[in-house]
C-alpha positions, 0 to 999 in steps of 0.5 A, a space after each residue: 507509567 503516570 496516570 496522566 499518560 495512561 489516560 492519554 493512551 487510553 483516549 487514543 486507543 478509544 478514539 481509534 476504535 470508535 473511528 474504525 467502527 464508525 467507518 465500517 457500516 454493517 455489511 450487506 448480504 452477498 458482500 465481502 469487505 476487502 481492505 487493500 493498499 491504495 496502490 491496488 485500487 485499479 487492479 483490485 477494482 477489475 478483479 472485484 468486478 470479475 469476482 462479482 460476475 463469477 460468484 454473484 458476490 459484491 466486493 466492497 473495497 476499503 483502500 488506504 495505506 497498509 499501516 492504517 488498514 492494519 490499525 483498523 483491523 486491530 481495532 475491530 473493523 469487520 474486514 474479510 480480506 486484507 491485502 497489504 503493500 508490505 510484509 511488515 503490516 501482515 506480519 504484525 497481524 499474524 503475530 497478533 493472531 488476526 489472520 485465519 490460519 493457512 490463508 496467507 499468500 504472496 500474490 504480487 511484487 512491485 518496483 520502487 521508482 523516482 518520478 518527476 513532473 512532466 517537463 521538469 527541468 531538474 530530472 535526476 537520472 538515478 537515485 544517486 543523483 539526488 545528492 547533487 540535483 538541486 531537488 528541494 522537495 521530494 515526496 515519499 509516503 509517510 514511513 510510519 504507515 506507508 510501505 512505499 515510504 518505508 522502502 524509500 527510507 530504507 533505500 535512501 539510508 542504504 545509499 547514504 542519502 537520507 541525512 542529506 535529503 531528510 529536511 527536503 522530504 514531503 511526507 504523504 499519507 498514501 503512495 498515491 498522494 505522493 504521486 499526486 504531489 508530483 503530478 500537480 508540480 507541488 514537489 520536484 520529485 517523488 518516490 513511488 511504485 512503478 505500478 502507480 505512475 500510469 495513474 498520473 496520466 502523463 503528468 509524471 514520468 519515471 526518472 530512475 529505478 531504485 538500484 537492486 538491493 537498495 531495499 527489501 523486495 517489494 512483496 504484496 501479501 493477502 490473507 483472510 481475517 480471522 473472525 470473518 463471517 464469510 470465510 469461504 467467500 473470502 477464500 474464493 476471492 483470494 483464489 481468484 487473485 492468485 489464479 491465472 485470471 487474477 494474475 493477468 489483471 495484476 500484470 496488466 496494471 504493472 505489478 510483477 508476478 511472484 507466482 509459479 507458472 
């Protein structure tokens, strides 16, 4: 590696580290920090309120794309719990020895859907129809950092649609941003999670669901981050997400259950 390239990479890593550190002020007493995929915003908001009521401990939610949250943790952000919208990001943290052993669990599933603006004239009835629908702008999460975008890319490639649609894709930094593009009619359609659609408040609708087997199962893992100063409190939050009360909340917000009854 050239010295110039080494310096560029070093500066890049330093920038990420400093940004991650500055984004996380010191935690207050009686508080845990939960970094969660943006698609969990509403469900985890309610679970956090229930956790506060039961334990007296406040949950500070840090919401973004799973890939960005992963990088923050790797850069040293003082996170207690990580909840990802994809297995890939959690796998990377486990490989890097960032997870507290024995705390990882899968707590929810989801569905990948094609959405269109309400009243759209071009509304494909299936993913396959994207090839001949006249859709010129299709929003998906950035596959580099957004699990929903990674699932979308996988589905489109498995259906031999990627090469045809790649030039029409509008990447978003989160799955909620992709949905927002659709709701504001800035794109003709988007690929998001089914649980996100109600957030559009009637400005977008589900036109089709990705065919079974077109992508890997959409599973949400959660774990305590190694080095937390509140392992018991972090573990108790995960227990709540996994128990009947937490699972009922997840179902309320459109997530699929993956827990045994």
